[in-house]
Backbone as CSV, one residue per row, in Angstrom:
resi,resn,N_x,N_y,N_z,CA_x,CA_y,CA_z,C_x,C_y,C_z
1,UNK,0.699,-1.399,-0.204,0.369,0.132,-0.222,0.802,1.082,-0.049
2,UNK,0.572,2.200,-0.912,1.391,3.172,-0.600,0.665,4.753,0.375
3,UNK,1.921,4.665,1.436,1.563,5.922,1.982,1.479,7.128,1.729
4,UNK,0.586,8.366,2.170,0.172,9.323,1.665,0.862,10.170,2.677
5,UNK,2.260,10.211,2.303,2.804,11.019,3.249,3.005,12.341,2.752
6,UNK,2.737,12.778,1.793,2.755,14.485,1.117,1.351,14.890,1.682
7,UNK,0.616,14.521,2.009,-0.751,15.197,2.678,-0.299,16.191,3.840
8,UNK,-0.950,17.287,3.425,-0.795,18.729,4.359,-1.546,18.635,5.336
9,UNK,-2.693,17.967,5.185,-3.866,18.194,5.945,-4.502,16.894,6.261
10,UNK,-4.860,16.125,7.390,-5.275,15.050,7.518,-6.699,14.819,7.198
11,UNK,-7.187,13.801,7.006,-8.645,13.510,6.681,-9.352,13.176,8.429
12,UNK,-10.332,14.405,8.509,-10.642,14.398,9.691,-12.000,13.125,9.842
13,UNK,-11.737,12.048,10.899,-13.177,11.115,11.040,-13.806,11.193,12.329
14,UNK,-15.344,11.228,12.286,-15.652,10.655,13.232,-16.296,9.266,13.269
15,UNK,-15.629,8.235,13.954,-16.333,7.135,13.885,-17.182,6.998,15.028
16,UNK,-18.446,6.787,14.472,-19.780,6.808,15.074,-20.466,5.268,15.056
17,UNK,-20.374,4.779,16.248,-21.113,3.396,16.723,-22.541,3.662,16.783
18,UNK,-23.241,3.047,15.753,-24.773,3.022,15.888,-25.480,2.074,17.114
19,UNK,-26.526,2.249,17.446,-27.292,0.802,18.174,-26.982,0.618,19.515
20,UNK,-26.382,1.645,20.016,-26.106,1.661,21.461,-27.431,1.802,22.327
21,UNK,-27.603,0.781,22.822,-28.731,0.339,24.070,-29.742,-0.313,23.284
22,UNK,-29.348,-0.878,22.056,-30.323,-1.688,20.937,-30.330,-2.790,21.742
23,UNK,-28.990,-3.869,22.125,-29.121,-4.954,22.851,-27.740,-4.753,23.877
24,UNK,-28.148,-5.373,25.279,-27.333,-5.088,26.107,-25.704,-5.420,25.613
25,UNK,-25.948,-7.027,24.937,-24.526,-7.535,24.337,-23.909,-6.666,23.629
26,UNK,-24.567,-5.719,22.205,-23.872,-4.999,21.330,-23.735,-3.458,22.361
27,UNK,-24.183,-3.199,23.316,-23.817,-2.189,24.080,-22.225,-2.186,24.658
28,UNK,-22.119,-3.321,25.114,-20.873,-3.841,26.039,-19.819,-3.600,25.161
29,UNK,-19.844,-4.119,23.681,-19.093,-4.107,22.853,-18.780,-2.882,22.269
30,UNK,-19.763,-1.716,22.182,-19.322,-0.488,22.228,-18.694,0.267,22.951
31,UNK,-19.244,-0.139,23.963,-18.489,0.692,25.580,-16.583,0.205,25.179
32,UNK,-16.334,-1.070,24.994,-15.456,-1.591,24.966,-14.462,-0.852,23.830
33,UNK,-14.939,-0.769,22.549,-14.400,0.341,21.740,-14.254,1.541,22.014
34,UNK,-15.298,2.132,22.787,-15.007,3.737,23.316,-14.061,3.620,24.161
35,UNK,-13.508,2.501,25.183,-12.727,2.764,26.245,-11.453,2.493,25.373
36,UNK,-11.318,1.710,24.104,-10.233,1.546,23.636,-9.785,2.991,22.396
37,UNK,-10.635,3.871,22.588,-10.367,5.107,22.056,-10.454,4.906,20.311
38,UNK,-11.407,3.878,19.895,-11.318,3.672,18.633,-12.747,3.991,18.039
39,UNK,-13.803,4.545,18.783,-14.938,5.500,18.337,-14.775,6.641,19.037
40,UNK,-15.533,7.758,18.424,-15.516,8.707,19.095,-16.966,9.260,19.350
41,UNK,-17.757,8.699,18.767,-19.630,8.798,19.049,-20.293,7.544,19.055
42,UNK,-21.256,7.405,19.725,-22.181,6.375,19.846,-23.475,7.124,19.696
43,UNK,-24.670,6.482,19.143,-26.094,6.873,19.077,-26.814,5.893,20.189
44,UNK,-27.385,6.781,20.730,-28.206,6.203,22.094,-29.641,5.695,21.652
45,UNK,-29.885,4.383,21.694,-31.319,4.064,21.548,-32.492,4.179,22.411
46,UNK,-32.952,5.520,22.464,-33.845,5.800,24.030,-34.762,5.119,24.297
47,UNK,-35.488,4.105,23.267,-36.773,3.173,23.501,-36.136,1.596,23.637
48,UNK,-34.641,1.503,24.123,-34.280,0.207,24.055,-34.566,-0.558,25.360
49,UNK,-34.460,-1.673,25.815,-35.075,-2.243,26.823,-33.714,-1.960,28.064
50,UNK,-32.466,-1.606,27.646,-31.506,-1.661,28.451,-31.122,-0.383,28.263
51,UNK,-31.873,0.434,28.434,-31.964,2.189,28.455,-31.014,2.612,29.718
52,UNK,-31.317,1.770,30.948,-30.790,2.285,32.289,-29.439,2.124,32.265
53,UNK,-29.341,0.774,32.013,-27.780,0.258,32.101,-27.091,0.981,31.079
54,UNK,-27.437,1.443,29.888,-26.737,2.003,29.073,-26.456,3.260,29.045
55,UNK,-26.740,3.934,29.874,-26.638,5.436,30.113,-25.859,5.059,31.407
56,UNK,-25.846,4.397,32.479,-24.946,4.109,33.565,-23.693,3.994,32.853
57,UNK,-23.250,3.085,32.016,-22.224,2.572,31.445,-21.412,3.779,30.740
58,UNK,-22.150,4.967,30.518,-21.529,6.107,29.852,-20.564,7.011,30.706
59,UNK,-20.759,6.525,32.289,-20.463,7.449,33.089,-18.601,7.451,32.664
60,UNK,-18.606,6.232,32.630,-17.282,5.775,32.647,-16.214,6.695,31.274
61,UNK,-16.878,6.744,30.402,-15.988,7.621,29.354,-16.836,8.908,29.223
62,UNK,-16.706,10.249,29.651,-17.291,11.226,29.683,-16.884,11.649,28.018
63,UNK,-15.534,11.671,27.797,-15.078,12.358,26.679,-15.846,11.166,25.076
64,UNK,-16.580,10.377,25.502,-17.341,9.829,24.185,-18.722,11.027,23.756
65,UNK,-18.821,11.109,22.565,-19.862,11.657,22.035,-21.145,11.381,22.089
66,UNK,-22.205,11.432,22.718,-23.345,10.657,22.603,-24.638,11.207,21.784
67,UNK,-25.221,10.701,21.246,-26.285,11.303,20.312,-27.519,10.300,20.777
68,UNK,-28.523,10.892,19.769,-29.949,9.738,20.277,-30.047,9.473,18.619
69,UNK,-30.373,7.947,18.749,-30.257,6.980,17.692,-31.967,6.822,17.642
70,UNK,-32.661,7.955,17.114,-34.256,7.970,16.770,-34.623,6.497,16.370
71,UNK,-35.415,5.578,17.053,-36.127,4.680,16.736,-37.306,4.312,16.344
72,UNK,-38.087,4.225,15.507,-39.430,3.941,14.898,-39.641,3.102,14.082
73,UNK,-38.769,1.676,14.027,-38.689,0.772,13.442,-38.246,-0.631,14.009
74,UNK,-38.095,-0.541,15.068,-37.870,-1.794,15.971,-38.556,-1.322,17.572
75,UNK,-38.999,-2.811,18.232,-39.612,-2.462,19.526,-40.501,-1.975,19.851
76,UNK,-40.876,-0.967,21.368,-41.900,-0.885,21.863,-41.649,0.691,21.793
77,UNK,-42.576,1.706,21.739,-42.603,3.066,21.549,-42.450,3.375,22.976
78,UNK,-42.307,4.934,22.908,-42.196,5.314,24.533,-43.629,6.149,24.863
79,UNK,-44.076,6.565,23.309,-45.516,7.418,23.670,-46.842,6.566,23.313
80,UNK,-48.002,6.888,24.288,-49.052,6.343,24.415,-49.783,6.114,22.677
81,UNK,-49.672,7.445,22.143,-50.248,7.831,20.845,-49.750,7.038,19.872
82,UNK,-48.290,6.508,20.041,-47.684,5.800,18.922,-48.406,3.970,19.286
83,UNK,-48.272,3.951,20.383,-48.707,2.513,20.730,-50.206,2.326,20.466
84,UNK,-51.379,3.295,20.591,-52.601,3.016,19.966,-52.305,2.790,18.219
85,UNK,-51.157,3.518,17.577,-51.227,3.751,16.159,-50.859,1.860,15.612
86,UNK,-50.246,1.376,16.861,-49.303,0.176,16.317,-50.324,-1.093,16.883
87,UNK,-51.569,-0.861,17.195,-52.179,-1.834,17.527,-52.431,-2.941,16.826
88,UNK,-52.458,-2.672,15.259,-52.452,-4.064,14.551,-51.174,-4.654,14.617
89,UNK,-50.185,-3.972,15.464,-48.847,-4.628,15.040,-48.250,-4.904,16.440
90,UNK,-49.102,-5.526,17.196,-49.227,-5.693,18.518,-48.540,-4.825,19.623
91,UNK,-48.510,-3.597,18.876,-48.098,-2.021,19.956,-46.531,-2.047,19.739
92,UNK,-46.144,-2.703,18.799,-44.592,-2.708,18.374,-44.398,-2.199,16.981
93,UNK,-43.106,-1.842,16.852,-42.557,-1.254,15.811,-42.101,-2.628,14.714
94,UNK,-42.458,-2.697,13.708,-42.369,-4.084,13.214,-40.870,-4.124,12.006
95,UNK,-40.472,-2.879,11.490,-39.608,-2.700,10.396,-39.772,-1.297,9.736
96,UNK,-38.551,-1.113,8.789,-38.760,0.225,8.295,-39.793,0.153,7.326
97,UNK,-39.648,-0.785,6.505,-40.683,-0.979,5.116,-42.266,-0.753,6.060
98,UNK,-42.622,-1.090,6.885,-43.770,-1.205,7.527,-44.367,0.314,7.905
99,UNK,-43.050,0.419,8.906,-43.399,2.215,9.176,-43.566,2.833,8.243
100,UNK,-42.608,2.563,7.190,-42.873,3.788,5.810,-44.171,3.842,5.403
101,UNK,-44.586,2.452,5.123,-46.120,2.381,4.816,-47.236,2.717,5.506
102,UNK,-46.908,2.659,6.273,-48.130,3.274,7.735,-48.101,4.824,7.343
103,UNK,-46.935,5.316,7.354,-46.816,6.852,7.447,-47.454,7.317,6.007
104,UNK,-47.044,6.404,4.948,-47.700,7.268,3.674,-49.194,6.805,3.451
105,UNK,-49.462,5.782,3.856,-51.128,5.439,3.945,-51.896,5.920,5.096
106,UNK,-51.266,7.185,5.834,-51.862,7.868,6.826,-52.330,7.059,8.030
107,UNK,-51.997,5.843,8.189,-52.168,4.890,9.360,-51.210,5.581,10.661
108,UNK,-50.244,6.110,10.240,-49.389,7.043,11.620,-49.094,8.370,10.846
109,UNK,-49.997,9.506,11.989,-49.716,10.969,11.613,-48.449,11.327,11.904
110,UNK,-47.786,11.928,11.081,-46.616,12.550,11.238,-46.254,13.354,12.393
111,UNK,-47.511,13.793,13.088,-47.448,14.640,14.265,-47.230,13.558,15.385
112,UNK,-47.617,12.387,15.258,-47.270,11.385,16.295,-46.011,10.978,15.972
113,UNK,-45.177,10.887,15.165,-43.874,10.542,15.054,-43.099,11.584,15.776
114,UNK,-43.640,13.295,15.534,-42.739,13.916,16.104,-42.980,13.961,17.897
115,UNK,-43.849,13.608,17.992,-44.065,13.542,19.541,-43.275,12.326,20.312
116,UNK,-43.519,10.997,19.111,-42.453,10.209,19.714,-40.948,10.463,19.785
117,UNK,-40.521,10.818,18.881,-39.195,11.614,18.564,-38.457,12.535,19.879
118,UNK,-39.582,13.583,20.007,-39.474,14.311,21.246,-39.354,13.713,22.402
119,UNK,-40.372,12.541,22.387,-40.056,11.538,23.994,-38.587,11.251,23.926
120,UNK,-38.220,10.471,23.064,-36.656,9.859,22.681,-35.997,10.901,23.416
121,UNK,-35.766,12.134,22.647,-35.057,12.892,22.983,-34.811,13.487,24.417
122,UNK,-36.122,13.627,24.708,-36.015,14.141,26.297,-35.803,13.272,27.512
123,UNK,-36.232,11.650,26.884,-35.704,11.017,27.853,-34.233,10.715,27.908
124,UNK,-33.235,11.032,27.188,-31.978,10.965,27.135,-31.541,12.340,27.898
125,UNK,-32.293,13.279,27.588,-31.904,14.527,28.319,-32.283,14.425,29.689
126,UNK,-33.283,13.909,30.415,-33.794,13.501,31.486,-32.597,12.521,32.473
127,UNK,-32.195,11.751,31.606,-30.969,10.775,32.005,-29.701,11.357,32.224
128,UNK,-29.498,12.817,31.912,-27.911,13.599,32.071,-26.985,13.287,30.562
129,UNK,-28.057,13.117,29.265,-27.248,13.093,27.946,-27.172,14.385,27.549
130,UNK,-25.843,14.889,27.486,-25.532,16.101,26.590,-25.438,15.515,25.108
131,UNK,-26.763,16.089,24.429,-27.053,15.208,22.857,-25.819,16.094,21.937
132,UNK,-25.152,15.547,21.518,-24.387,16.088,20.435,-25.097,15.905,18.795
133,UNK,-25.795,15.109,18.353,-26.154,14.972,17.070,-27.961,13.814,17.640
134,UNK,-28.173,14.034,15.905,-29.085,12.669,16.136,-29.054,12.017,14.679
135,UNK,-29.534,10.584,14.587,-29.664,10.208,13.695,-30.817,9.173,13.923
136,UNK,-30.863,8.233,13.163,-32.398,7.162,13.321,-31.686,5.858,12.773
137,UNK,-32.633,5.160,13.426,-32.653,3.264,13.093,-32.942,3.053,11.933
138,UNK,-31.994,2.462,10.777,-32.259,2.272,9.145,-32.616,3.337,8.795
139,UNK,-32.086,4.684,9.044,-32.348,5.981,8.218,-33.446,6.661,7.643
140,UNK,-34.644,6.262,8.737,-35.758,6.410,8.555,-36.281,8.183,8.441
141,UNK,-35.585,8.442,9.144,-35.571,9.983,9.315,-35.346,10.748,7.768
142,UNK,-34.785,10.202,7.089,-34.571,10.616,5.991,-35.701,11.069,4.767
143,UNK,-36.590,9.960,5.289,-38.068,10.075,4.461,-38.402,11.684,3.997
144,UNK,-38.776,12.078,3.013,-39.001,13.670,2.998,-40.055,14.071,3.745
145,UNK,-40.706,13.279,3.953,-42.105,13.753,5.005,-41.745,13.715,6.412
146,UNK,-40.377,13.183,6.891,-39.907,13.382,8.233,-38.664,14.214,8.575
147,UNK,-38.015,14.414,7.364,-36.624,15.035,7.449,-37.003,16.686,7.873
148,UNK,-38.115,17.218,7.600,-38.075,18.372,7.782,-38.390,18.724,9.140
149,UNK,-39.770,17.777,9.455,-39.793,17.817,11.171,-39.036,17.838,11.873
150,UNK,-37.890,16.774,11.526,-37.056,16.492,12.423,-35.936,17.779,12.681
151,UNK,-35.519,18.384,11.784,-34.833,19.376,11.725,-35.343,20.530,12.445
152,UNK,-36.723,20.760,12.426,-37.588,21.449,13.496,-37.287,20.981,15.118
153,UNK,-37.054,19.712,15.130,-37.083,19.347,16.303,-35.981,19.510,16.890
154,UNK,-34.664,19.055,16.365,-33.375,19.640,16.675,-32.902,21.011,16.990
155,UNK,-33.732,21.789,16.401,-33.423,23.263,16.494,-34.229,23.577,17.599
156,UNK,-35.179,23.151,18.182,-35.754,23.158,19.380,-34.959,22.965,20.592
157,UNK,-34.109,21.683,20.285,-33.591,21.075,21.591,-31.901,21.721,21.100
158,UNK,-31.816,22.545,20.532,-30.283,22.997,19.890,-29.549,21.700,19.918
159,UNK,-29.718,21.042,19.119,-28.796,19.805,18.877,-28.227,20.127,17.423
160,UNK,-26.896,20.442,17.208,-26.429,20.935,16.021,-26.320,19.950,14.996
161,UNK,-26.349,18.556,15.233,-25.751,17.861,14.102,-27.163,16.627,13.687
162,UNK,-27.258,17.085,12.552,-28.416,15.279,12.000,-27.471,14.752,10.884
163,UNK,-27.456,13.574,11.028,-26.896,12.562,9.962,-27.688,12.821,8.711
164,UNK,-27.060,13.113,7.621,-27.396,13.341,6.293,-27.085,11.813,5.495
165,UNK,-28.088,10.988,5.346,-27.411,9.724,4.759,-27.443,9.709,3.350
166,UNK,-26.537,9.421,2.572,-26.451,9.797,1.056,-26.026,7.955,0.170
167,UNK,-26.461,7.668,-0.678,-25.930,6.537,-1.166,-24.606,6.660,-1.657
168,UNK,-23.996,5.313,-1.489,-22.798,5.190,-2.182,-22.890,4.411,-3.447
169,UNK,-22.910,5.070,-4.522,-23.122,4.742,-5.757,-21.495,4.158,-6.423
170,UNK,-20.543,4.904,-5.823,-19.373,4.542,-6.452,-18.800,3.044,-6.238
171,UNK,-19.179,2.529,-5.264,-18.414,1.357,-4.882,-19.868,0.120,-4.787
172,UNK,-19.424,-0.625,-5.494,-20.343,-1.893,-6.219,-20.404,-3.193,-5.026
173,UNK,-21.548,-3.657,-4.182,-21.450,-4.581,-3.394,-22.909,-5.297,-3.586
174,UNK,-23.732,-6.099,-2.649,-24.392,-7.117,-2.822,-25.793,-6.032,-3.201
175,UNK,-26.803,-6.846,-3.238,-28.436,-6.637,-3.908,-28.696,-5.779,-2.449
176,UNK,-28.690,-6.268,-1.425,-28.890,-5.288,-0.449,-28.353,-4.080,-0.079
177,UNK,-27.360,-3.982,-0.503,-26.675,-2.390,-0.923,-27.278,-1.565,-1.757
178,UNK,-27.203,-2.401,-3.276,-28.030,-1.658,-4.550,-29.389,-1.436,-4.012
179,UNK,-30.125,-2.263,-3.049,-31.885,-1.509,-3.094,-31.648,-0.646,-2.057
180,UNK,-30.628,-0.694,-0.831,-30.697,0.314,0.074,-30.047,1.668,-0.937
181,UNK,-29.386,1.465,-1.563,-29.082,2.781,-2.628,-30.099,3.516,-2.819
182,UNK,-31.126,2.971,-3.949,-32.241,3.192,-4.453,-33.105,4.010,-3.772
183,UNK,-33.651,3.039,-2.420,-34.097,4.062,-1.704,-33.739,5.440,-0.847
184,UNK,-32.176,5.095,-0.638,-31.766,6.556,-0.327,-31.757,7.625,-1.133
185,UNK,-31.556,7.211,-2.345,-31.654,7.999,-3.967,-32.910,8.729,-3.633
186,UNK,-33.708,8.067,-3.685,-35.364,8.572,-3.750,-35.511,9.564,-2.744
187,UNK,-35.168,9.265,-1.605,-34.805,10.102,0.002,-34.173,11.580,-0.682
188,UNK,-33.166,11.348,-0.775,-32.496,12.628,-1.046,-32.856,13.514,-2.119
189,UNK,-33.454,12.976,-3.313,-33.973,13.825,-4.382,-34.695,15.000,-4.133
190,UNK,-35.332,15.043,-2.769,-36.277,16.087,-2.762,-35.688,16.704,-1.514
191,UNK,-34.802,16.899,-1.251,-33.886,17.817,-0.389,-32.963,18.784,-1.035
192,UNK,-32.987,19.917,-0.560,-32.328,21.137,-1.283,-31.212,21.623,-0.491
193,UNK,-30.523,22.560,-1.005,-28.991,22.678,-0.228,-29.293,22.979,0.988
194,UNK,-30.273,23.948,1.290,-30.473,24.473,2.729,-30.593,23.421,3.992
195,UNK,-31.467,22.236,3.406,-31.446,21.278,4.116,-30.220,20.595,4.453
196,UNK,-29.285,20.801,3.634,-27.843,19.593,3.885,-26.869,20.906,4.708
197,UNK,-27.341,21.660,5.072,-26.285,22.471,6.006,-25.969,21.947,6.924
198,UNK,-24.729,22.275,7.362,-23.962,21.638,8.441,-23.732,20.195,8.653
199,UNK,-24.183,19.130,7.172,-24.163,17.700,7.371,-22.719,17.505,7.043
200,UNK,-22.391,15.987,7.687,-21.159,15.438,7.532,-21.193,14.575,6.527
201,UNK,-20.018,14.519,5.275,-20.216,13.714,4.557,-20.144,11.929,5.358
202,UNK,-21.096,11.365,5.116,-21.331,10.106,5.823,-20.744,8.767,4.476
203,UNK,-19.900,7.895,5.359,-19.304,6.334,4.903,-19.725,5.409,5.678
204,UNK,-20.372,4.407,5.106,-20.285,3.122,5.906,-21.843,2.548,5.352
205,UNK,-22.402,3.423,4.316,-23.701,2.948,4.034,-23.573,1.886,3.178
206,UNK,-22.626,2.146,2.151,-22.311,0.856,1.250,-22.104,-0.499,1.872
207,UNK,-21.852,-0.960,3.016,-21.599,-2.007,3.349,-22.211,-2.101,4.786
208,UNK,-23.348,-1.531,5.139,-23.784,-1.303,6.581,-23.853,-2.636,7.074
209,UNK,-23.319,-2.719,8.649,-23.527,-3.902,9.257,-22.618,-5.078,8.856
210,UNK,-21.728,-4.715,7.915,-20.767,-5.562,7.185,-19.639,-5.106,6.992
211,UNK,-19.192,-4.097,7.300,-17.757,-3.222,7.330,-16.571,-4.430,7.274
212,UNK,-15.491,-4.097,6.375,-14.503,-4.844,6.251,-13.204,-4.075,6.034
213,UNK,-12.033,-4.377,6.082,-10.962,-3.717,5.563,-10.993,-3.046,3.934
214,UNK,-11.354,-4.071,3.317,-11.082,-3.993,1.643,-11.892,-2.730,1.771
215,UNK,-13.405,-2.447,2.071,-14.503,-1.245,2.185,-13.769,0.083,2.716
216,UNK,-13.319,-0.227,3.926,-12.442,1.064,4.494,-11.756,1.576,3.713
217,UNK,-10.448,0.719,3.158,-9.750,1.096,2.180,-10.248,1.854,1.230
218,UNK,-11.131,1.045,0.440,-11.581,2.125,-0.876,-12.402,3.342,-0.681
219,UNK,-13.157,3.588,0.687,-13.335,4.666,1.049,-12.426,5.672,1.070
220,UNK,-11.609,5.394,2.070,-10.511,6.064,2.138,-9.800,6.957,0.912
221,UNK,-9.700,6.020,0.069,-9.024,6.285,-1.516,-9.754,7.496,-1.873
222,UNK,-11.245,7.628,-1.263,-12.117,8.728,-2.305,-11.914,9.655,-1.414
223,UNK,-11.704,10.126,-0.169,-11.737,10.781,0.699,-10.810,11.970,0.707
224,UNK,-11.292,13.107,0.833,-10.270,14.188,0.322,-9.586,14.505,1.650
225,UNK,-7.984,15.111,1.980,-7.554,15.610,3.023,-7.900,17.031,3.119
226,UNK,-8.174,16.999,4.498,-9.028,18.716,5.017,-10.349,18.551,5.400
227,UNK,-10.925,17.414,4.885,-12.728,17.275,4.807,-12.739,16.680,6.076
228,UNK,-13.815,16.890,6.560,-14.914,15.851,7.637,-15.696,14.907,7.076
229,UNK,-15.020,13.434,7.708,-16.363,12.574,7.298,-16.751,11.785,8.857
230,UNK,-17.686,10.996,8.600,-18.344,10.403,9.644,-18.560,8.773,9.026
231,UNK,-17.910,7.533,9.785,-18.183,6.550,9.695,-19.203,5.484,10.405
232,UNK,-20.061,5.388,9.900,-21.220,4.708,10.704,-20.538,3.191,10.514
233,UNK,-20.588,2.807,11.697,-20.290,1.439,12.287,-21.041,0.789,13.102
234,UNK,-21.165,-0.496,13.441,-21.817,-1.637,14.075,-21.332,-2.265,15.036
235,UNK,-20.301,-2.106,15.932,-19.366,-2.997,16.705,-20.218,-3.420,17.854
236,UNK,-19.777,-4.692,18.540,-20.572,-5.145,19.543,-20.271,-6.567,19.425
237,UNK,-20.803,-7.119,20.774,-20.770,-8.453,20.631,-22.064,-8.977,20.615
238,UNK,-22.193,-10.348,20.302,-23.464,-11.097,19.840,-23.430,-12.132,21.028
239,UNK,-24.980,-12.264,21.500,-25.294,-12.913,22.326,-26.535,-13.722,21.841
240,UNK,-26.469,-15.008,21.289,-27.614,-15.604,20.780,-28.918,-15.807,21.866
241,UNK,-28.722,-15.973,23.028,-29.625,-15.998,24.083,-30.471,-14.802,24.206
242,UNK,-29.725,-13.540,23.765,-30.324,-12.011,24.149,-30.948,-11.957,22.522
243,UNK,-30.091,-12.294,21.465,-30.592,-11.409,20.033,-31.203,-12.777,19.604
244,UNK,-32.666,-12.929,19.413,-33.392,-14.261,19.308,-33.994,-13.990,17.672
245,UNK,-34.048,-12.857,17.352,-34.590,-12.522,15.891,-33.795,-12.622,14.925
246,UNK,-33.887,-13.872,14.208,-32.507,-14.442,12.987,-32.763,-13.616,11.972
247,UNK,-33.810,-12.614,11.445,-33.782,-11.576,10.621,-32.587,-10.466,11.314
248,UNK,-32.623,-10.032,12.278,-31.704,-8.905,12.846,-30.300,-9.620,12.867
249,UNK,-30.087,-10.906,13.569,-29.048,-11.688,13.678,-28.270,-11.710,12.114
250,UNK,-28.941,-12.249,10.986,-28.439,-12.451,9.948,-27.884,-10.591,9.136
251,UNK,-28.741,-9.927,9.614,-28.263,-8.654,9.026,-26.816,-7.672,9.580
252,UNK,-26.511,-8.126,10.846,-25.434,-7.494,11.459,-24.378,-8.928,11.564
253,UNK,-23.397,-7.794,11.460,-22.098,-8.619,12.134,-21.565,-7.901,13.002
254,UNK,-21.929,-7.782,14.197,-21.407,-6.775,15.172,-19.781,-7.377,15.445
255,UNK,-19.764,-8.518,15.633,-18.230,-8.996,16.083,-17.190,-8.990,14.710
256,UNK,-17.664,-9.027,13.791,-16.498,-8.660,12.905,-16.505,-7.509,12.677
257,UNK,-17.023,-6.527,12.896,-17.072,-5.369,13.131,-16.393,-4.795,14.151
258,UNK,-16.426,-5.432,15.200,-15.598,-5.133,16.370,-13.980,-5.549,16.494
259,UNK,-13.930,-6.695,15.727,-12.596,-7.032,15.573,-11.740,-6.233,14.702
260,UNK,-12.605,-5.639,13.098,-12.216,-4.832,12.593,-11.742,-3.423,12.924
261,UNK,-12.677,-3.019,13.847,-12.300,-1.849,14.588,-10.786,-1.711,15.508
262,UNK,-10.662,-2.660,16.026,-9.791,-2.748,16.901,-8.455,-3.670,16.489
263,UNK,-8.596,-3.950,15.124,-7.404,-4.414,14.422,-6.334,-3.588,14.414
264,UNK,-4.881,-4.144,14.174,-4.036,-3.452,13.575,-3.928,-3.118,12.428
265,UNK,-4.550,-3.785,11.579,-4.744,-3.433,9.759,-5.748,-2.049,10.134
266,UNK,-6.429,-1.859,10.680,-7.539,-0.810,10.784,-6.158,0.523,11.114
267,UNK,-5.904,0.164,12.166,-4.791,1.067,12.635,-4.058,1.695,11.651
268,UNK,-3.337,0.625,11.113,-1.851,1.088,10.009,-2.933,1.855,8.691
269,UNK,-4.032,1.364,8.338,-4.740,2.234,7.108,-5.168,3.371,7.579
270,UNK,-5.566,3.696,8.597,-5.880,4.857,9.339,-4.275,5.915,9.223
271,UNK,-3.494,5.353,9.707,-1.858,6.188,9.836,-1.698,6.229,8.187
272,UNK,-1.663,5.364,7.676,-1.003,5.457,5.929,-1.958,6.545,5.407
273,UNK,-3.303,6.687,5.372,-3.865,7.728,4.975,-4.255,9.527,5.419
274,UNK,-3.528,9.320,6.746,-3.299,10.324,7.411,-4.629,10.728,8.224
275,UNK,-5.245,10.076,8.719,-6.491,9.972,9.366,-6.570,10.300,10.959
276,UNK,-7.303,11.485,11.169,-7.040,12.132,12.261,-8.698,11.927,13.019
277,UNK,-8.960,10.940,14.443,-10.102,10.708,14.869,-10.338,12.020,15.492
278,UNK,-11.507,12.308,15.532,-12.174,13.617,15.971,-13.523,13.381,16.272
279,UNK,-13.968,14.128,17.236,-15.632,14.384,17.869,-16.395,15.034,17.216
280,UNK,-17.831,15.114,17.735,-18.535,16.023,17.233,-18.365,17.355,18.039
281,UNK,-17.583,17.068,19.185,-17.150,18.076,20.257,-16.401,19.301,19.697
282,UNK,-15.350,18.321,18.722,-14.311,19.163,18.204,-15.289,20.138,17.216
283,UNK,-15.825,19.915,16.645,-16.795,20.782,15.570,-17.551,21.972,16.318
284,UNK,-18.271,21.877,17.527,-18.835,22.558,18.266,-17.813,23.528,18.809
285,UNK,-17.106,23.147,19.173,-15.510,23.932,19.710,-15.159,24.694,18.755
286,UNK,-15.169,24.611,17.532,-14.421,25.385,16.744,-12.996,24.813,16.172
287,UNK,-12.978,23.628,16.644,-11.415,23.128,16.508,-11.396,22.630,14.953
288,UNK,-12.726,22.428,14.370,-12.667,21.981,13.073,-13.644,23.314,12.089
289,UNK,-13.156,23.599,11.032,-13.707,24.640,10.700,-15.179,24.074,10.155
290,UNK,-16.140,25.213,9.940,-17.242,24.250,9.197,-17.305,24.483,7.811
291,UNK,-16.094,24.849,7.027,-16.149,24.669,5.539,-15.545,23.354,5.198
292,UNK,-15.261,22.738,6.270,-14.574,21.194,6.016,-15.901,20.451,5.707
293,UNK,-17.098,20.690,6.047,-18.247,19.828,6.145,-18.679,19.654,4.654
294,UNK,-19.520,19.156,4.697,-20.208,18.346,3.522,-20.667,19.738,2.541
295,UNK,-20.293,19.843,1.547,-20.419,21.026,0.612,-21.839,21.258,0.325
296,UNK,-22.282,22.251,0.441,-23.868,22.772,0.218,-24.040,23.148,-1.572
């Protein structure tokens, strides 16, 4: 591999672990990554069954940026209004596809989703979380009918960053990746430049939940020195006695991503491409210029 020794500026990278609080075993893996300082942020699932423990474990790593991983695609909602909307589904969220279908068929009013999202954010605030960003489980917030609502919500809570998920067309992967790209492309077609303001270029969608070293290297080759990027990742431990949903277990490779992030190969790759790990807090404090964010 050729070392980029002539790069004047580093590539600035936020390594953001999704799904913290999703399952206890996954959360433990995320915490281990944070303690090893190989991730700089994580998104907390506020309606997860392990919320209390997940918050408590964060006390040992105050330097880790925490955001809200808004969830309206899996598990039980926090609000009574949303539970009533989900009666036909047993009172729980079933999947992103089912949630989207219920939204566009008017079986779930957008105002109910806003109420649920506010409740999830408020639960994190009440738990003492200083929220640095928001994103969503399965990128559901990118639906055109939801994105504007979310921008208004984060403005009200003074949360500076919302993940702007874009398709990765330049790298060819499996059929799931192509389908996800088609859906994401449909979503972003309706966004204007003002909506994208203060967004961070995202990588990780092309091989979501199954990252490997070859993919990371391909992404780094396309990244520009002096710019800020976010790597979406899903590290964790897998306990089959806790994670019993086979569909979820098949989709995720938590332990493979955990091993990837802590591997000497990953460390060497980041060094070769002059990557500097940063946090959302670095952006908020002005240590990284806004001009280095996603171009509008």
